[in-house]
C-alpha positions in Angstrom: -5.8 -9.2 -47.6 -7.4 -11.0 -50.6 -10.2 -13.5 -50.2 -7.8 -16.3 -51.0 -5.4 -15.3 -48.3 -8.3 -14.9 -45.8 -9.6 -18.4 -46.4 -6.1 -19.8 -46.1 -5.6 -18.0 -42.8 -8.9 -19.4 -41.5 -7.9 -22.9 -42.5 -4.6 -22.4 -40.8 -6.2 -21.4 -37.5 -8.6 -24.4 -37.5 -5.7 -26.7 -38.1 -3.8 -25.1 -35.2 -6.8 -25.6 -32.9 -7.1 -29.3 -33.8 -3.4 -29.7 -33.2 -3.5 -27.9 -29.8 -6.5 -30.0 -28.7 -4.6 -33.2 -29.6 -1.4 -32.0 -27.8 -3.4 -30.8 -24.8 -5.1 -34.2 -24.5 -1.8 -36.0 -24.5 -0.3 -33.6 -22.0 -3.3 -33.8 -19.6 -3.5 -37.5 -19.9 0.2 -37.8 -19.0 -0.3 -35.4 -16.0 -3.3 -37.4 -14.7 -1.3 -40.6 -14.9 1.6 -39.1 -13.0 -0.8 -37.6 -10.4 -2.5 -41.0 -10.0 1.0 -42.4 -9.2 1.6 -39.6 -6.6 -1.8 -40.3 -5.0 -1.0 -44.0 -4.9 2.3 -43.4 -3.1 0.7 -40.9 -0.7 -2.1 -43.3 0.2 0.1 -46.4 0.5 2.8 -44.8 2.7 0.7 -42.0 4.4 3.2 -39.3 3.3 2.3 -35.7 3.9 1.8 -34.4 0.3 -0.3 -31.3 -0.6 -2.3 -33.1 -3.3 -4.4 -30.0 -4.2 -1.3 -27.9 -5.0 0.4 -30.8 -6.8 -2.7 -31.3 -9.0 -2.9 -27.6 -9.8 0.8 -27.6 -10.6 0.6 -30.6 -12.9 -2.5 -29.2 -14.7 -0.8 -25.9 -15.3 2.4 -27.6 -16.5 0.4 -29.8 -18.9 -1.4 -26.9 -20.5 1.8 -24.9 -20.8 3.5 -27.9 -22.4 0.7 -28.4 -24.9 0.9 -24.7 -26.0 4.7 -24.9 -26.5 4.3 -28.3 -28.3 1.6 -26.9 -30.6 3.6 -23.7 -31.4 6.7 -25.7 -32.3 4.7 -28.0 -34.7 2.0 -25.6 -36.0 1.0 -25.8 -39.7 2.4 -23.2 -42.1 0.2 -21.3 -44.6 1.5 -23.5 -47.5 0.4 -26.6 -45.7 -2.9 -25.1 -44.7 -3.6 -24.2 -48.4 -2.7 -27.8 -49.5 -5.0 -29.3 -46.7 -7.8 -27.1 -47.9 -7.3 -28.2 -51.5 -7.3 -31.8 -50.5 -10.4 -31.5 -48.3 -12.4 -29.6 -50.9 -11.2 -31.6 -53.9 -9.8 -28.6 -55.7 -6.7 -30.2 -57.1 -4.2 -27.7 -55.8 -6.1 -24.6 -57.1 -5.9 -22.9 -53.8 -2.2 -23.7 -53.1 -1.2 -22.8 -56.7 -3.0 -19.5 -56.5 -1.3 -18.7 -53.2 2.1 -19.6 -54.8 1.5 -17.3 -57.8 0.0 -14.4 -55.9 3.2 -12.2 -56.1 4.0 -13.1 -59.7 3.3 -10.6 -62.7 3.1 -13.4 -65.3 -0.3 -13.3 -67.1 -0.7 -17.1 -66.7 0.2 -16.8 -62.9 -2.3 -14.0 -62.5 -5.0 -16.1 -64.2 -4.2 -18.9 -61.6 -4.6 -16.4 -58.8 -7.9 -15.0 -60.2 -9.2 -18.6 -60.5 -8.2 -19.3 -56.9 -9.9 -16.1 -55.6 -13.1 -17.1 -57.5 -13.1 -20.5 -56.0 -12.4 -19.2 -52.5 -15.4 -16.9 -52.6 -17.9 -19.8 -52.5 -15.7 -22.1 -50.3 -16.7 -22.9 -46.7 -13.6 -23.6 -44.6 -15.7 -24.7 -41.6 -17.3 -27.4 -43.7 -14.1 -28.8 -45.1 -11.8 -28.5 -42.1 -13.7 -29.5 -39.1 -12.7 -29.6 -35.4 -12.1 -33.2 -34.4 -12.1 -35.0 -31.1 -8.6 -35.6 -29.9 -7.4 -39.2 -30.3 -6.1 -39.7 -26.7 -9.4 -38.6 -25.2 -10.3 -42.2 -24.3 -6.9 -42.6 -22.7 -7.5 -39.4 -20.6 -10.8 -40.7 -19.4 -9.2 -44.0 -18.4 -6.5 -42.2 -16.5 -9.1 -40.2 -14.6 -10.9 -43.3 -13.6 -7.6 -44.9 -12.4 -6.8 -41.7 -10.5 -10.2 -41.9 -8.7 -9.5 -45.5 -7.8 -6.2 -44.5 -6.1 -8.2 -42.5 -3.5 -9.9 -45.8 -2.5 -6.6 -47.2 -1.3 -6.5 -47.4 2.6 -4.1 -44.9 4.1 -0.8 -46.2 5.3 -1.1 -49.8 4.0 2.7 -50.0 3.4 3.7 -47.5 6.0 6.5 -48.5 8.4 4.7 -49.9 11.5 7.8 -50.6 13.5 7.9 -50.3 17.2 9.6 -46.9 17.2 6.9 -45.0 15.3 4.1 -45.5 17.9 6.4 -44.7 20.7 7.6 -41.5 19.1 4.0 -40.4 18.4 3.0 -41.2 21.9 6.0 -39.3 23.3 5.3 -36.3 21.2 1.6 -36.3 22.3 2.4 -36.5 26.0 5.1 -33.8 25.7 2.6 -31.5 23.9 0.0 -32.1 26.6 2.4 -31.3 29.4 3.8 -28.2 27.6 0.3 -26.8 26.9 -0.9 -27.5 30.4 2.1 -25.8 32.0 1.7 -22.8 29.8 -2.0 -22.5 30.5 -1.4 -22.8 34.3 1.2 -20.0 34.1 -1.3 -17.8 32.3 -4.0 -18.4 34.8 -1.6 -17.5 37.7 -0.8 -14.2 35.9 -4.4 -13.4 35.3 -5.6 -14.3 38.8 -3.3 -11.7 40.4 -5.2 -8.9 38.6 -8.4 -7.7 40.5 -9.7 -6.3 37.2 -10.1 -9.9 35.9 -12.3 -10.9 38.9 -15.4 -11.3 36.7 -13.4 -13.5 34.3 -12.8 -16.1 37.0 -15.3 -18.5 35.5 -13.6 -18.3 32.1 -10.2 -18.9 33.8 -11.5 -22.0 35.6 -12.9 -23.4 32.3 -9.6 -22.7 30.6 -7.9 -24.7 33.4 -10.4 -27.5 33.9 -11.5 -28.4 30.4 -9.6 -31.6 29.7 -7.3 -32.0 26.7 -6.9 -35.7 27.3 -9.6 -36.5 24.7 -7.5 -35.0 21.9 -5.0 -37.5 20.5 -3.1 -35.3 18.0 -0.5 -32.6 19.0 -1.8 -30.2 16.4 -5.4 -30.5 17.7 -4.2 -29.8 21.2 -2.3 -26.7 20.1 -5.3 -25.6 18.1 -7.6 -25.9 21.2 -5.1 -24.1 23.4 -4.9 -21.3 20.8 -8.7 -20.9 20.9 -8.7 -20.6 24.7 -6.0 -18.0 24.6 -7.7 -16.0 21.9 -11.0 -16.0 23.8 -9.2 -14.8 27.0 -7.2 -12.2 25.1 -10.4 -10.7 23.7 -11.9 -10.5 27.2 -8.8 -8.9 28.6 -8.6 -6.4 25.8 -12.2 -5.4 26.3 -11.4 -4.8 29.9 -8.4 -2.7 29.1 -10.4 -0.4 26.9 -13.0 0.3 29.7 -13.5 4.1 30.0 -12.7 4.0 33.7 -9.1 3.0 32.9 -8.8 5.4 30.0 -10.0 8.2 32.2 -6.9 7.9 34.4 -4.8 9.1 31.5 -7.3 11.9 30.8 -7.2 12.9 34.5 -3.4 13.0 34.3 -3.6 15.3 31.2 -5.9 17.6 33.1 -3.5 17.8 36.0 -0.8 19.2 33.7 -2.7 22.5 33.8 -2.0 23.0 37.6 0.1 26.0 38.5 2.9 25.5 41.1 3.1 28.1 43.9 6.0 30.5 43.3 7.5 30.2 46.8 9.6 27.0 47.4 8.5 26.8 51.1 4.8 26.8 50.3 3.1 24.0 52.2 1.2 22.5 49.2 4.0 23.0 46.6 5.1 19.3 46.6 1.4 18.2 46.4 0.8 20.5 43.4 3.9 19.2 41.7 3.0 15.5 42.3 -0.5 16.1 40.8 0.9 18.0 37.8 3.2 15.1 37.1 0.5 12.5 37.5 2.4 10.9 40.4 -0.6 9.6 42.4 1.5 7.8 45.0 3.6 10.9 45.9 0.4 13.0 45.9 -1.2 10.6 48.4 1.9 10.7 50.6 1.9 14.5 50.5 -1.8 14.7 51.4 -1.1 12.3 54.3 1.8 14.5 55.4 -0.4 17.6 55.4 -3.0 15.8 57.4 -0.4 14.7 60.0 1.0 18.2 60.1 -2.4 19.7 60.8 -2.8 17.2 63.7 0.3 18.7 65.4 -0.7 22.4 64.9 -2.5 23.3 68.1 -0.9 26.4 69.6 -1.5 30.0 68.7 2.0 30.2 67.3 1.0 27.9 64.5 -1.9 30.0 63.5 0.0 31.7 60.7 1.1 28.4 59.2 -2.5 27.1 59.4 -3.7 30.3 57.6 -1.1 29.8 54.8 -2.0 26.1 54.4 -5.7 27.0 54.3 -5.1 29.6 51.6 -3.0 27.2 49.5 -5.6 24.4 49.8 -8.3 26.8 48.7 -6.3 28.0 45.7 -5.6 24.3 44.8 -9.4 23.6 45.0 -10.2 26.5 42.7 -7.6 25.4 40.2 -9.0 21.8 40.2 -12.5 23.1 39.7 -11.4 25.3 36.8 -9.4 22.6 34.9 -12.2 20.0 35.5 -14.3 21.8 32.9 -13.4 20.5 29.4 -14.2 23.6 27.3 -13.0 21.9 24.1 -15.4 19.0 24.5 -18.2 21.4 25.4 -17.5 23.3 22.1 -17.6 20.1 20.0 -20.9 19.1 21.6 -22.4 22.6 21.1 -21.4 22.5 17.4 -23.3 19.2 17.2 -26.5 21.0 18.3 -26.6 19.8 22.0 -27.9 22.4 24.4 -25.5 24.0 26.9 -27.5 22.9 30.0 -27.6 19.3 28.6 -23.9 19.4 28.1 -23.3 20.5 31.7 -25.5 17.8 33.0 -23.8 15.2 30.9 -20.3 16.2 32.0 -21.6 15.9 35.6 -23.4 12.6 35.2 -23.3 10.8 31.8 -25.9 8.0 31.2 -26.2 5.5 28.4 -29.3 7.4 27.1 -27.1 10.5 26.8 -24.5 8.7 24.8 -27.2 7.3 22.4 -28.6 10.8 22.0 -25.2 12.2 21.2 -24.4 9.5 18.7 -27.8 10.1 16.9 -27.3 13.9 16.8 -23.7 13.6 15.5 -24.8 11.1 12.8 -27.6 13.5 11.8 -24.8 16.2 11.3 -23.1 13.9 8.8 -20.5 12.2 11.0 -19.7 8.5 10.3 -20.4 5.7 12.8 -16.7 5.5 13.6 -16.4 9.2 14.3 -19.4 9.3 16.6 -18.2 6.2 18.5 -14.8 7.8 19.0 -16.3 11.1 20.2 -18.7 9.3 22.5 -15.8 7.3 24.0 -13.8 10.5 24.5 -16.8 12.1 26.3 -17.0 9.1 28.6 -13.3 9.3 29.5 -13.3 13.0 30.0 -16.5 13.0 32.0 -15.0 10.5 34.4 -11.7 12.4 34.6 -13.6 15.7 35.1 -15.8 14.1 37.8 -12.6 12.9 39.6 -11.1 16.4 39.4 -14.3 17.9 40.8 -14.4 15.5 43.7 -10.8 16.2 44.5 -11.6 20.0 44.3 -14.5 19.6 46.8 -12.2 17.6 49.1 -9.5 20.3 49.0 -12.2 23.0 49.5 -13.3 21.1 52.6 -9.7 20.7 53.8 -9.1 24.5 53.4 -11.5 25.1 56.3 -8.8 24.0 58.7 -8.3 27.6 60.0 -11.9 27.9 61.2 -12.7 27.0 64.8 -14.6 23.8 65.1 -13.9 22.9 61.4 -10.7 20.9 61.9 -12.5 17.6 61.9 -14.2 18.4 58.6 -10.9 19.5 57.1 -9.2 16.3 58.2 -12.1 14.3 56.6 -11.6 16.3 53.3 -7.9 15.4 53.3 -8.8 11.7 54.0 -11.2 11.8 51.0 -8.5 13.3 48.8 -6.0 10.6 49.9 -8.6 7.9 49.2 -9.0 9.3 45.7 -5.3 9.1 45.1 -5.3 5.5 46.3 -8.2 4.6 43.9 -6.2 6.2 41.0 -3.1 4.2 42.0 -5.2 1.0 42.1 -6.6 1.7 38.6 -3.2 2.5 37.3 -1.9 -0.8 38.7 -4.8 -2.7 37.2 -4.1 -1.2 33.8 -0.4 -2.3 34.1 -1.5 -5.8 35.1 -3.9 -6.0 32.1 -1.1 -4.9 29.8 1.1 -7.6 31.3 -1.6 -10.2 31.0 -2.1 -9.3 27.3 1.7 -9.5 26.7 1.8 -13.0 28.4 -1.1 -14.1 26.2 0.6 -12.8 23.1 3.8 -14.7 24.0 1.9 -17.9 24.7 0.1 -17.6 21.4 3.4 -17.2 19.5 4.8 -20.2 21.3 1.7 -22.4 20.5 2.0 -21.3 16.8 5.6 -22.5 16.6 5.8 -26.0 18.0 9.0 -27.9 18.1 8.6 -30.4 15.1 10.5 -33.1 16.9 9.5 -33.0 20.6 6.1 -31.3 20.6 7.2 -28.7 23.1 7.0 -25.0 22.9 9.4 -22.1 23.4 
């Protein structure tokens, strides 16, 4: 590219910029004027209009229109050369040189050489300057007018007929009734769960805090949603308590129980119920064995008592064996925890022990998330293992039923085992109720998030 062509190109670009600034000013001014009209209508009639999005849309449209407008009317290279001649007082020397640039005629080449020489010392910036757009003043005035539109009181020309207040009042009352009914239903569901006993204060607040001060349906729904979210967080925290999770861990442990080979073995049904995690049936079978022992008094029943004692002893040994979580012990040993400390922790785990384990695992390079997960698993399995050991001890005590003078102790062992099954049943029931409560809270939240636009009710 010759010096002449370079200067013409620079002149062309500066002309384009001036044109675009002019077109952009006109476009933005028009957009501001239209937006001012939209604001005026919104304020006068209190219409629901997303002014922020409307303003962004109009601004984007104005800028796009200015670009298209400028491209359609942009100056050509010939016009840019003529403008440069005119501004610099060169009497068409630049435009003539550009016109003759492809000609082989000696006179034409002389014209081109002259144009190149002149272009060398020519400052395009000095002769074609950027100018303030003409409609800039109009744009400023439009901005002022738009600002004044926001001073118009809301709803000056809105329809204030008798029906509008009645409809608003009806929607408000219907929303209050619907929300109150839904909250009362939730409280009834939650109050039936013993696991939520310590949340009674929160439930009472949820019920007793008045909604009458709120005078807009959306505000009432928002407040109800906050109450539901707070209660759902509390219930979810309860549901993840290690004592509930340990029930599933205990059930997994029981899968390792071996069933007696003979179908007529006295403890076969009990073993099967435990292996299947059926705590209710296990409790009933323990109670049945207890009642059976109470009727075995003659010497003829001695053989049956011996068999029952042997089976209870074998069950106790199996429970003791599966109560030891070898996999967890191995993980903790790999983390550098001493074997005797692991055995103590699996017997009685304290908060101090958990903190120690987290620290040692993090020192080994584990992330916080990994250490918390392993600590939670240890809590669950320690509780499950403790339950299995207690059941093993109860069955070991019950196996003394064949020893003279030990029948009372054996019956007590069976009673303890039955009580353990009852406790597991209760925990399982509480877990189910917590899940049900969370489902109800989720349904309520979905209902509150989708109000009826006409009546203010939910559902």
